[in-house]
PDB file of N, CA, C and O in Angstrom:
ATOM      1  N   MET A   1      38.248  20.043  23.378  1.00  0.00           N
ATOM      2  CA  MET A   1      37.094  20.834  23.706  1.00  0.00           C
ATOM      3  C   MET A   1      37.503  22.083  24.496  1.00  0.00           C
ATOM      4  O   MET A   1      36.870  23.134  24.393  1.00  0.00           O
ATOM      5  N   LEU A   2      38.556  21.950  25.272  1.00  0.00           N
ATOM      6  CA  LEU A   2      39.034  23.104  26.033  1.00  0.00           C
ATOM      7  C   LEU A   2      39.532  24.202  25.101  1.00  0.00           C
ATOM      8  O   LEU A   2      39.286  25.384  25.339  1.00  0.00           O
ATOM      9  N   ILE A   3      40.231  23.810  24.042  1.00  0.00           N
ATOM     10  CA  ILE A   3      40.744  24.799  23.090  1.00  0.00           C
ATOM     11  C   ILE A   3      39.591  25.499  22.383  1.00  0.00           C
ATOM     12  O   ILE A   3      39.639  26.711  22.175  1.00  0.00           O
ATOM     13  N   LEU A   4      38.555  24.749  22.011  1.00  0.00           N
ATOM     14  CA  LEU A   4      37.385  25.364  21.377  1.00  0.00           C
ATOM     15  C   LEU A   4      36.672  26.313  22.329  1.00  0.00           C
ATOM     16  O   LEU A   4      36.182  27.363  21.912  1.00  0.00           O
ATOM     17  N   PHE A   5      36.611  25.944  23.616  1.00  0.00           N
ATOM     18  CA  PHE A   5      35.979  26.822  24.600  1.00  0.00           C
ATOM     19  C   PHE A   5      36.783  28.104  24.796  1.00  0.00           C
ATOM     20  O   PHE A   5      36.206  29.185  24.922  1.00  0.00           O
ATOM     21  N   VAL A   6      38.100  27.993  24.824  1.00  0.00           N
ATOM     22  CA  VAL A   6      38.949  29.188  24.948  1.00  0.00           C
ATOM     23  C   VAL A   6      38.773  30.082  23.727  1.00  0.00           C
ATOM     24  O   VAL A   6      38.732  31.307  23.851  1.00  0.00           O
ATOM     25  N   CYS A   7      38.668  29.470  22.538  1.00  0.00           N
ATOM     26  CA  CYS A   7      38.410  30.259  21.325  1.00  0.00           C
ATOM     27  C   CYS A   7      37.067  30.975  21.417  1.00  0.00           C
ATOM     28  O   CYS A   7      36.948  32.119  20.977  1.00  0.00           O
ATOM     29  N   LEU A   8      36.051  30.318  21.983  1.00  0.00           N
ATOM     30  CA  LEU A   8      34.746  30.945  22.148  1.00  0.00           C
ATOM     31  C   LEU A   8      34.823  32.127  23.109  1.00  0.00           C
ATOM     32  O   LEU A   8      34.194  33.159  22.876  1.00  0.00           O
ATOM     33  N   VAL A   9      35.585  31.983  24.177  1.00  0.00           N
ATOM     34  CA  VAL A   9      35.742  33.079  25.130  1.00  0.00           C
ATOM     35  C   VAL A   9      36.463  34.259  24.481  1.00  0.00           C
ATOM     36  O   VAL A   9      36.053  35.407  24.651  1.00  0.00           O
ATOM     37  N   ILE A  10      37.521  33.983  23.748  1.00  0.00           N
ATOM     38  CA  ILE A  10      38.256  35.061  23.070  1.00  0.00           C
ATOM     39  C   ILE A  10      37.375  35.743  22.033  1.00  0.00           C
ATOM     40  O   ILE A  10      37.400  36.968  21.906  1.00  0.00           O
ATOM     41  N   LEU A  11      36.599  34.963  21.293  1.00  0.00           N
ATOM     42  CA  LEU A  11      35.674  35.537  20.313  1.00  0.00           C
ATOM     43  C   LEU A  11      34.590  36.363  20.997  1.00  0.00           C
ATOM     44  O   LEU A  11      34.167  37.389  20.465  1.00  0.00           O
ATOM     45  N   GLY A  12      34.138  35.925  22.170  1.00  0.00           N
ATOM     46  CA  GLY A  12      33.147  36.690  22.926  1.00  0.00           C
ATOM     47  C   GLY A  12      33.693  38.013  23.423  1.00  0.00           C
ATOM     48  O   GLY A  12      33.005  39.032  23.369  1.00  0.00           O
ATOM     49  N   ILE A  13      34.920  38.003  23.905  1.00  0.00           N
ATOM     50  CA  ILE A  13      35.542  39.249  24.363  1.00  0.00           C
ATOM     51  C   ILE A  13      35.763  40.190  23.186  1.00  0.00           C
ATOM     52  O   ILE A  13      35.567  41.399  23.305  1.00  0.00           O
ATOM     53  N   THR A  14      36.171  39.633  22.054  1.00  0.00           N
ATOM     54  CA  THR A  14      36.368  40.457  20.862  1.00  0.00           C
ATOM     55  C   THR A  14      35.053  41.060  20.385  1.00  0.00           C
ATOM     56  O   THR A  14      35.011  42.222  19.980  1.00  0.00           O
ATOM     57  N   SER A  15      33.979  40.273  20.431  1.00  0.00           N
ATOM     58  CA  SER A  15      32.693  40.793  19.967  1.00  0.00           C
ATOM     59  C   SER A  15      32.110  41.828  20.921  1.00  0.00           C
ATOM     60  O   SER A  15      31.226  42.590  20.529  1.00  0.00           O
ATOM     61  N   MET A  16      32.583  41.871  22.161  1.00  0.00           N
ATOM     62  CA  MET A  16      32.129  42.917  23.083  1.00  0.00           C
ATOM     63  C   MET A  16      32.691  44.271  22.673  1.00  0.00           C
ATOM     64  O   MET A  16      32.011  45.289  22.801  1.00  0.00           O
ATOM     65  N   PHE A  17      33.927  44.291  22.179  1.00  0.00           N
ATOM     66  CA  PHE A  17      34.564  45.545  21.826  1.00  0.00           C
ATOM     67  C   PHE A  17      34.297  45.971  20.384  1.00  0.00           C
ATOM     68  O   PHE A  17      34.299  47.162  20.074  1.00  0.00           O
ATOM     69  N   ILE A  18      34.070  45.004  19.513  1.00  0.00           N
ATOM     70  CA  ILE A  18      33.775  45.305  18.114  1.00  0.00           C
ATOM     71  C   ILE A  18      32.296  45.020  17.890  1.00  0.00           C
ATOM     72  O   ILE A  18      31.872  43.865  17.918  1.00  0.00           O
ATOM     73  N   ASP A  19      31.518  46.061  17.670  1.00  0.00           N
ATOM     74  CA  ASP A  19      30.073  45.906  17.528  1.00  0.00           C
ATOM     75  C   ASP A  19      29.732  45.604  16.071  1.00  0.00           C
ATOM     76  O   ASP A  19      29.387  46.497  15.297  1.00  0.00           O
ATOM     77  N   SER A  20      29.835  44.334  15.721  1.00  0.00           N
ATOM     78  CA  SER A  20      29.554  43.899  14.357  1.00  0.00           C
ATOM     79  C   SER A  20      28.498  42.796  14.404  1.00  0.00           C
ATOM     80  O   SER A  20      28.676  41.809  15.117  1.00  0.00           O
ATOM     81  N   PRO A  21      27.409  42.944  13.661  1.00  0.00           N
ATOM     82  CA  PRO A  21      26.394  41.888  13.650  1.00  0.00           C
ATOM     83  C   PRO A  21      26.926  40.559  13.089  1.00  0.00           C
ATOM     84  O   PRO A  21      26.515  39.488  13.535  1.00  0.00           O
ATOM     85  N   LEU A  22      27.827  40.631  12.124  1.00  0.00           N
ATOM     86  CA  LEU A  22      28.405  39.412  11.569  1.00  0.00           C
ATOM     87  C   LEU A  22      29.233  38.668  12.609  1.00  0.00           C
ATOM     88  O   LEU A  22      29.149  37.444  12.711  1.00  0.00           O
ATOM     89  N   LEU A  23      30.030  39.400  13.378  1.00  0.00           N
ATOM     90  CA  LEU A  23      30.848  38.783  14.419  1.00  0.00           C
ATOM     91  C   LEU A  23      29.971  38.171  15.512  1.00  0.00           C
ATOM     92  O   LEU A  23      30.285  37.104  16.040  1.00  0.00           O
ATOM     93  N   THR A  24      28.883  38.843  15.846  1.00  0.00           N
ATOM     94  CA  THR A  24      27.967  38.316  16.850  1.00  0.00           C
ATOM     95  C   THR A  24      27.278  37.053  16.348  1.00  0.00           C
ATOM     96  O   THR A  24      27.080  36.109  17.113  1.00  0.00           O
ATOM     97  N   ASN A  25      26.911  37.028  15.073  1.00  0.00           N
ATOM     98  CA  ASN A  25      26.297  35.828  14.503  1.00  0.00           C
ATOM     99  C   ASN A  25      27.278  34.662  14.472  1.00  0.00           C
ATOM    100  O   ASN A  25      26.895  33.523  14.742  1.00  0.00           O
ATOM    101  N   ILE A  26      28.534  34.935  14.146  1.00  0.00           N
ATOM    102  CA  ILE A  26      29.552  33.886  14.153  1.00  0.00           C
ATOM    103  C   ILE A  26      29.759  33.369  15.572  1.00  0.00           C
ATOM    104  O   ILE A  26      29.897  32.164  15.786  1.00  0.00           O
ATOM    105  N   TYR A  27      29.779  34.281  16.536  1.00  0.00           N
ATOM    106  CA  TYR A  27      29.933  33.906  17.942  1.00  0.00           C
ATOM    107  C   TYR A  27      28.786  33.008  18.389  1.00  0.00           C
ATOM    108  O   TYR A  27      29.017  32.001  19.058  1.00  0.00           O
ATOM    109  N   CYS A  28      27.566  33.356  18.034  1.00  0.00           N
ATOM    110  CA  CYS A  28      26.399  32.570  18.443  1.00  0.00           C
ATOM    111  C   CYS A  28      26.385  31.199  17.765  1.00  0.00           C
ATOM    112  O   CYS A  28      26.083  30.194  18.408  1.00  0.00           O
ATOM    113  N   CYS A  29      26.705  31.156  16.498  1.00  0.00           N
ATOM    114  CA  CYS A  29      26.746  29.873  15.784  1.00  0.00           C
ATOM    115  C   CYS A  29      27.839  28.973  16.351  1.00  0.00           C
ATOM    116  O   CYS A  29      27.639  27.768  16.505  1.00  0.00           O
ATOM    117  N   PHE A  30      28.979  29.551  16.656  1.00  0.00           N
ATOM    118  CA  PHE A  30      30.069  28.785  17.253  1.00  0.00           C
ATOM    119  C   PHE A  30      29.677  28.278  18.641  1.00  0.00           C
ATOM    120  O   PHE A  30      30.029  27.160  19.016  1.00  0.00           O
ATOM    121  N   GLY A  31      28.947  29.102  19.405  1.00  0.00           N
ATOM    122  CA  GLY A  31      28.487  28.684  20.728  1.00  0.00           C
ATOM    123  C   GLY A  31      27.488  27.544  20.655  1.00  0.00           C
ATOM    124  O   GLY A  31      27.558  26.610  21.454  1.00  0.00           O
ATOM    125  N   VAL A  32      26.556  27.608  19.706  1.00  0.00           N
ATOM    126  CA  VAL A  32      25.586  26.521  19.528  1.00  0.00           C
ATOM    127  C   VAL A  32      26.306  25.239  19.138  1.00  0.00           C
ATOM    128  O   VAL A  32      25.993  24.167  19.655  1.00  0.00           O
ATOM    129  N   LEU A  33      27.261  25.343  18.235  1.00  0.00           N
ATOM    130  CA  LEU A  33      28.018  24.178  17.796  1.00  0.00           C
ATOM    131  C   LEU A  33      28.837  23.580  18.944  1.00  0.00           C
ATOM    132  O   LEU A  33      28.850  22.363  19.131  1.00  0.00           O
ATOM    133  N   LEU A  34      29.511  24.427  19.703  1.00  0.00           N
ATOM    134  CA  LEU A  34      30.340  23.942  20.809  1.00  0.00           C
ATOM    135  C   LEU A  34      29.510  23.263  21.886  1.00  0.00           C
ATOM    136  O   LEU A  34      29.867  22.179  22.348  1.00  0.00           O
ATOM    137  N   PHE A  35      28.415  23.880  22.290  1.00  0.00           N
ATOM    138  CA  PHE A  35      27.602  23.266  23.332  1.00  0.00           C
ATOM    139  C   PHE A  35      26.808  22.074  22.811  1.00  0.00           C
ATOM    140  O   PHE A  35      26.380  21.230  23.597  1.00  0.00           O
ATOM    141  N   GLY A  36      26.605  21.991  21.492  1.00  0.00           N
ATOM    142  CA  GLY A  36      26.053  20.770  20.914  1.00  0.00           C
ATOM    143  C   GLY A  36      27.021  19.611  21.084  1.00  0.00           C
ATOM    144  O   GLY A  36      26.619  18.492  21.402  1.00  0.00           O
ATOM    145  N   PHE A  37      28.309  19.893  20.867  1.00  0.00           N
ATOM    146  CA  PHE A  37      29.325  18.863  21.107  1.00  0.00           C
ATOM    147  C   PHE A  37      29.393  18.487  22.585  1.00  0.00           C
ATOM    148  O   PHE A  37      29.537  17.312  22.922  1.00  0.00           O
ATOM    149  N   TYR A  38      29.290  19.492  23.475  1.00  0.00           N
ATOM    150  CA  TYR A  38      29.272  19.189  24.910  1.00  0.00           C
ATOM    151  C   TYR A  38      28.071  18.322  25.271  1.00  0.00           C
ATOM    152  O   TYR A  38      28.182  17.436  26.118  1.00  0.00           O
ATOM    153  N   LEU A  39      26.933  18.567  24.641  1.00  0.00           N
ATOM    154  CA  LEU A  39      25.737  17.762  24.892  1.00  0.00           C
ATOM    155  C   LEU A  39      25.963  16.316  24.462  1.00  0.00           C
ATOM    156  O   LEU A  39      25.548  15.388  25.157  1.00  0.00           O
ATOM    157  N   ILE A  40      26.612  16.125  23.335  1.00  0.00           N
ATOM    158  CA  ILE A  40      26.919  14.775  22.863  1.00  0.00           C
ATOM    159  C   ILE A  40      27.887  14.079  23.809  1.00  0.00           C
ATOM    160  O   ILE A  40      27.701  12.907  24.136  1.00  0.00           O
ATOM    161  N   ILE A  41      28.911  14.789  24.248  1.00  0.00           N
ATOM    162  CA  ILE A  41      29.900  14.204  25.155  1.00  0.00           C
ATOM    163  C   ILE A  41      29.273  13.859  26.503  1.00  0.00           C
ATOM    164  O   ILE A  41      29.533  12.787  27.048  1.00  0.00           O
ATOM    165  N   ASP A  42      28.452  14.754  27.043  1.00  0.00           N
ATOM    166  CA  ASP A  42      27.819  14.483  28.338  1.00  0.00           C
ATOM    167  C   ASP A  42      26.824  13.335  28.248  1.00  0.00           C
ATOM    168  O   ASP A  42      26.705  12.547  29.186  1.00  0.00           O
ATOM    169  N   THR A  43      26.114  13.232  27.143  1.00  0.00           N
ATOM    170  CA  THR A  43      25.199  12.107  26.956  1.00  0.00           C
ATOM    171  C   THR A  43      25.971  10.798  26.880  1.00  0.00           C
ATOM    172  O   THR A  43      25.532   9.782  27.420  1.00  0.00           O
ATOM    173  N   GLN A  44      27.117  10.818  26.213  1.00  0.00           N
ATOM    174  CA  GLN A  44      27.943   9.619  26.143  1.00  0.00           C
ATOM    175  C   GLN A  44      28.481   9.238  27.519  1.00  0.00           C
ATOM    176  O   GLN A  44      28.605   8.054  27.833  1.00  0.00           O
ATOM    177  N   MET A  45      28.801  10.235  28.337  1.00  0.00           N
ATOM    178  CA  MET A  45      29.266   9.947  29.698  1.00  0.00           C
ATOM    179  C   MET A  45      28.150   9.300  30.523  1.00  0.00           C
ATOM    180  O   MET A  45      28.422   8.440  31.361  1.00  0.00           O
ATOM    181  N   ILE A  46      26.912   9.700  30.298  1.00  0.00           N
ATOM    182  CA  ILE A  46      25.792   9.117  31.041  1.00  0.00           C
ATOM    183  C   ILE A  46      25.532   7.686  30.575  1.00  0.00           C
ATOM    184  O   ILE A  46      25.316   6.790  31.391  1.00  0.00           O
ATOM    185  N   VAL A  47      25.556   7.478  29.257  1.00  0.00           N
ATOM    186  CA  VAL A  47      25.295   6.151  28.712  1.00  0.00           C
ATOM    187  C   VAL A  47      26.398   5.187  29.118  1.00  0.00           C
ATOM    188  O   VAL A  47      26.130   4.028  29.435  1.00  0.00           O
ATOM    189  N   GLY A  48      27.637   5.662  29.109  1.00  0.00           N
ATOM    190  CA  GLY A  48      28.765   4.837  29.520  1.00  0.00           C
ATOM    191  C   GLY A  48      29.313   4.008  28.380  1.00  0.00           C
ATOM    192  O   GLY A  48      28.969   4.212  27.215  1.00  0.00           O
ATOM    193  N   GLY A  49      30.179   3.058  28.740  1.00  0.00           N
ATOM    194  CA  GLY A  49      30.775   2.185  27.744  1.00  0.00           C
ATOM    195  C   GLY A  49      32.099   2.682  27.211  1.00  0.00           C
ATOM    196  O   GLY A  49      32.774   1.948  26.488  1.00  0.00           O
ATOM    197  N   LYS A  50      32.497   3.891  27.536  1.00  0.00           N
ATOM    198  CA  LYS A  50      33.777   4.442  27.089  1.00  0.00           C
ATOM    199  C   LYS A  50      34.702   4.568  28.306  1.00  0.00           C
ATOM    200  O   LYS A  50      34.375   4.093  29.394  1.00  0.00           O
ATOM    201  N   SER A  51      35.845   5.206  28.113  1.00  0.00           N
ATOM    202  CA  SER A  51      36.814   5.325  29.200  1.00  0.00           C
ATOM    203  C   SER A  51      36.328   6.255  30.309  1.00  0.00           C
ATOM    204  O   SER A  51      36.699   6.084  31.470  1.00  0.00           O
ATOM    205  N   VAL A  52      35.500   7.239  29.957  1.00  0.00           N
ATOM    206  CA  VAL A  52      34.970   8.175  30.954  1.00  0.00           C
ATOM    207  C   VAL A  52      33.471   7.975  31.025  1.00  0.00           C
ATOM    208  O   VAL A  52      32.770   8.138  30.026  1.00  0.00           O
ATOM    209  N   GLU A  53      32.973   7.622  32.205  1.00  0.00           N
ATOM    210  CA  GLU A  53      31.534   7.465  32.376  1.00  0.00           C
ATOM    211  C   GLU A  53      31.152   7.847  33.796  1.00  0.00           C
ATOM    212  O   GLU A  53      31.972   7.798  34.713  1.00  0.00           O
ATOM    213  N   LEU A  54      29.904   8.225  33.957  1.00  0.00           N
ATOM    214  CA  LEU A  54      29.394   8.596  35.267  1.00  0.00           C
ATOM    215  C   LEU A  54      28.857   7.355  35.968  1.00  0.00           C
ATOM    216  O   LEU A  54      28.295   6.462  35.334  1.00  0.00           O
ATOM    217  N   ALA A  55      29.037   7.313  37.281  1.00  0.00           N
ATOM    218  CA  ALA A  55      28.519   6.191  38.062  1.00  0.00           C
ATOM    219  C   ALA A  55      27.008   6.322  38.210  1.00  0.00           C
ATOM    220  O   ALA A  55      26.434   7.376  37.937  1.00  0.00           O
ATOM    221  N   ILE A  56      26.386   5.256  38.637  1.00  0.00           N
ATOM    222  CA  ILE A  56      24.933   5.241  38.785  1.00  0.00           C
ATOM    223  C   ILE A  56      24.466   6.206  39.879  1.00  0.00           C
ATOM    224  O   ILE A  56      23.330   6.679  39.836  1.00  0.00           O
ATOM    225  N   ASP A  57      25.318   6.501  40.847  1.00  0.00           N
ATOM    226  CA  ASP A  57      24.955   7.395  41.945  1.00  0.00           C
ATOM    227  C   ASP A  57      25.107   8.871  41.580  1.00  0.00           C
ATOM    228  O   ASP A  57      24.741   9.737  42.375  1.00  0.00           O
ATOM    229  N   GLU A  58      25.622   9.167  40.435  1.00  0.00           N
ATOM    230  CA  GLU A  58      25.850  10.554  40.032  1.00  0.00           C
ATOM    231  C   GLU A  58      24.747  11.059  39.110  1.00  0.00           C
ATOM    232  O   GLU A  58      25.018  11.794  38.160  1.00  0.00           O
ATOM    233  N   TYR A  59      23.518  10.673  39.382  1.00  0.00           N
ATOM    234  CA  TYR A  59      22.400  11.074  38.528  1.00  0.00           C
ATOM    235  C   TYR A  59      22.118  12.569  38.626  1.00  0.00           C
ATOM    236  O   TYR A  59      21.682  13.171  37.645  1.00  0.00           O
ATOM    237  N   ALA A  60      22.355  13.181  39.781  1.00  0.00           N
ATOM    238  CA  ALA A  60      22.128  14.624  39.918  1.00  0.00           C
ATOM    239  C   ALA A  60      23.137  15.407  39.070  1.00  0.00           C
ATOM    240  O   ALA A  60      22.772  16.381  38.412  1.00  0.00           O
ATOM    241  N   LEU A  61      24.385  14.988  39.086  1.00  0.00           N
ATOM    242  CA  LEU A  61      25.407  15.624  38.254  1.00  0.00           C
ATOM    243  C   LEU A  61      25.090  15.450  36.772  1.00  0.00           C
ATOM    244  O   LEU A  61      25.256  16.380  35.983  1.00  0.00           O
ATOM    245  N   ALA A  62      24.638  14.270  36.401  1.00  0.00           N
ATOM    246  CA  ALA A  62      24.299  14.007  35.001  1.00  0.00           C
ATOM    247  C   ALA A  62      23.156  14.894  34.537  1.00  0.00           C
ATOM    248  O   ALA A  62      23.198  15.444  33.437  1.00  0.00           O
ATOM    249  N   ALA A  63      22.132  15.034  35.378  1.00  0.00           N
ATOM    250  CA  ALA A  63      20.995  15.885  35.022  1.00  0.00           C
ATOM    251  C   ALA A  63      21.422  17.343  34.912  1.00  0.00           C
ATOM    252  O   ALA A  63      20.966  18.060  34.022  1.00  0.00           O
ATOM    253  N   MET A  64      22.298  17.785  35.815  1.00  0.00           N
ATOM    254  CA  MET A  64      22.773  19.162  35.782  1.00  0.00           C
ATOM    255  C   MET A  64      23.614  19.426  34.531  1.00  0.00           C
ATOM    256  O   MET A  64      23.489  20.487  33.919  1.00  0.00           O
ATOM    257  N   LEU A  65      24.460  18.482  34.147  1.00  0.00           N
ATOM    258  CA  LEU A  65      25.274  18.650  32.944  1.00  0.00           C
ATOM    259  C   LEU A  65      24.405  18.793  31.696  1.00  0.00           C
ATOM    260  O   LEU A  65      24.638  19.675  30.870  1.00  0.00           O
ATOM    261  N   LEU A  66      23.413  17.932  31.563  1.00  0.00           N
ATOM    262  CA  LEU A  66      22.523  18.024  30.404  1.00  0.00           C
ATOM    263  C   LEU A  66      21.711  19.315  30.424  1.00  0.00           C
ATOM    264  O   LEU A  66      21.512  19.941  29.382  1.00  0.00           O
ATOM    265  N   TYR A  67      21.245  19.714  31.601  1.00  0.00           N
ATOM    266  CA  TYR A  67      20.447  20.934  31.733  1.00  0.00           C
ATOM    267  C   TYR A  67      21.268  22.158  31.319  1.00  0.00           C
ATOM    268  O   TYR A  67      20.778  23.013  30.581  1.00  0.00           O
ATOM    269  N   ILE A  68      22.493  22.244  31.784  1.00  0.00           N
ATOM    270  CA  ILE A  68      23.344  23.388  31.455  1.00  0.00           C
ATOM    271  C   ILE A  68      23.629  23.436  29.961  1.00  0.00           C
ATOM    272  O   ILE A  68      23.601  24.511  29.362  1.00  0.00           O
ATOM    273  N   ASP A  69      23.902  22.293  29.353  1.00  0.00           N
ATOM    274  CA  ASP A  69      24.157  22.267  27.914  1.00  0.00           C
ATOM    275  C   ASP A  69      22.941  22.735  27.120  1.00  0.00           C
ATOM    276  O   ASP A  69      23.074  23.540  26.198  1.00  0.00           O
ATOM    277  N   ILE A  70      21.764  22.238  27.471  1.00  0.00           N
ATOM    278  CA  ILE A  70      20.548  22.606  26.746  1.00  0.00           C
ATOM    279  C   ILE A  70      20.215  24.073  26.937  1.00  0.00           C
ATOM    280  O   ILE A  70      19.805  24.740  25.988  1.00  0.00           O
ATOM    281  N   VAL A  71      20.384  24.590  28.150  1.00  0.00           N
ATOM    282  CA  VAL A  71      20.106  26.009  28.404  1.00  0.00           C
ATOM    283  C   VAL A  71      21.082  26.892  27.639  1.00  0.00           C
ATOM    284  O   VAL A  71      20.678  27.916  27.089  1.00  0.00           O
ATOM    285  N   GLN A  72      22.348  26.520  27.591  1.00  0.00           N
ATOM    286  CA  GLN A  72      23.333  27.310  26.842  1.00  0.00           C
ATOM    287  C   GLN A  72      23.006  27.323  25.346  1.00  0.00           C
ATOM    288  O   GLN A  72      23.096  28.366  24.700  1.00  0.00           O
ATOM    289  N   ILE A  73      22.628  26.168  24.800  1.00  0.00           N
ATOM    290  CA  ILE A  73      22.244  26.124  23.392  1.00  0.00           C
ATOM    291  C   ILE A  73      21.048  27.034  23.152  1.00  0.00           C
ATOM    292  O   ILE A  73      21.028  27.785  22.177  1.00  0.00           O
ATOM    293  N   PHE A  74      20.056  26.975  24.027  1.00  0.00           N
ATOM    294  CA  PHE A  74      18.864  27.801  23.899  1.00  0.00           C
ATOM    295  C   PHE A  74      19.211  29.287  23.977  1.00  0.00           C
ATOM    296  O   PHE A  74      18.665  30.087  23.218  1.00  0.00           O
ATOM    297  N   MET A  75      20.109  29.661  24.882  1.00  0.00           N
ATOM    298  CA  MET A  75      20.490  31.074  25.024  1.00  0.00           C
ATOM    299  C   MET A  75      21.220  31.578  23.784  1.00  0.00           C
ATOM    300  O   MET A  75      20.978  32.700  23.340  1.00  0.00           O
ATOM    301  N   TYR A  76      22.108  30.764  23.221  1.00  0.00           N
ATOM    302  CA  TYR A  76      22.810  31.182  22.002  1.00  0.00           C
ATOM    303  C   TYR A  76      21.850  31.297  20.824  1.00  0.00           C
ATOM    304  O   TYR A  76      21.985  32.209  20.008  1.00  0.00           O
ATOM    305  N   ILE A  77      20.881  30.386  20.722  1.00  0.00           N
ATOM    306  CA  ILE A  77      19.895  30.485  19.641  1.00  0.00           C
ATOM    307  C   ILE A  77      19.042  31.738  19.810  1.00  0.00           C
ATOM    308  O   ILE A  77      18.738  32.417  18.830  1.00  0.00           O
ATOM    309  N   LEU A  78      18.653  32.049  21.049  1.00  0.00           N
ATOM    310  CA  LEU A  78      17.880  33.269  21.288  1.00  0.00           C
ATOM    311  C   LEU A  78      18.665  34.518  20.915  1.00  0.00           C
ATOM    312  O   LEU A  78      18.124  35.445  20.312  1.00  0.00           O
ATOM    313  N   LYS A  79      19.941  34.535  21.277  1.00  0.00           N
ATOM    314  CA  LYS A  79      20.769  35.687  20.933  1.00  0.00           C
ATOM    315  C   LYS A  79      20.957  35.803  19.427  1.00  0.00           C
ATOM    316  O   LYS A  79      20.981  36.907  18.882  1.00  0.00           O
ATOM    317  N   LEU A  80      21.091  34.669  18.760  1.00  0.00           N
ATOM    318  CA  LEU A  80      21.239  34.663  17.308  1.00  0.00           C
ATOM    319  C   LEU A  80      19.980  35.178  16.633  1.00  0.00           C
ATOM    320  O   LEU A  80      20.067  35.950  15.678  1.00  0.00           O
ATOM    321  N   LEU A  81      18.811  34.766  17.111  1.00  0.00           N
ATOM    322  CA  LEU A  81      17.558  35.203  16.502  1.00  0.00           C
ATOM    323  C   LEU A  81      17.192  36.638  16.860  1.00  0.00           C
ATOM    324  O   LEU A  81      16.469  37.295  16.111  1.00  0.00           O
ATOM    325  N   SER A  82      17.680  37.130  17.991  1.00  0.00           N
ATOM    326  CA  SER A  82      17.361  38.510  18.377  1.00  0.00           C
ATOM    327  C   SER A  82      18.218  39.516  17.626  1.00  0.00           C
ATOM    328  O   SER A  82      17.882  40.701  17.609  1.00  0.00           O
ATOM    329  N   ASN A  83      19.309  39.092  17.006  1.00  0.00           N
ATOM    330  CA  ASN A  83      20.175  40.000  16.254  1.00  0.00           C
ATOM    331  C   ASN A  83      19.638  40.314  14.873  1.00  0.00           C
ATOM    332  O   ASN A  83      20.091  41.266  14.239  1.00  0.00           O
ATOM    333  N   ARG A  84      18.706  39.553  14.408  1.00  0.00           N
ATOM    334  CA  ARG A  84      18.181  39.796  13.050  1.00  0.00           C
ATOM    335  C   ARG A  84      17.358  41.067  13.022  1.00  0.00           C
ATOM    336  O   ARG A  84      16.630  41.387  13.962  1.00  0.00           O
ATOM    337  N   GLU A  85      17.491  41.769  11.941  1.00  0.00           N
ATOM    338  CA  GLU A  85      16.765  43.038  11.823  1.00  0.00           C
ATOM    339  C   GLU A  85      15.642  42.923  10.824  1.00  0.00           C
ATOM    340  O   GLU A  85      14.921  43.893  10.592  1.00  0.00           O
TER     341      GLU A  85
END
């Protein structure tokens, strides 16, 4: 997931300098996909049962992780829909 996030950052920096609607759409779709995977991973950490899980006392961290993932997905979808002409 770290490698995918680094690729997203590099693609974001590239799309800042190259003003292409296609590149921006690819960036937004990749961002939605990546944070969708983060949402799945964070939900699995909350549910538990795997090697990495959150303790019962870490409910604030769990809520914050899910909130950040959902907000990021929403922001990428908004950016994707605002690029359409």
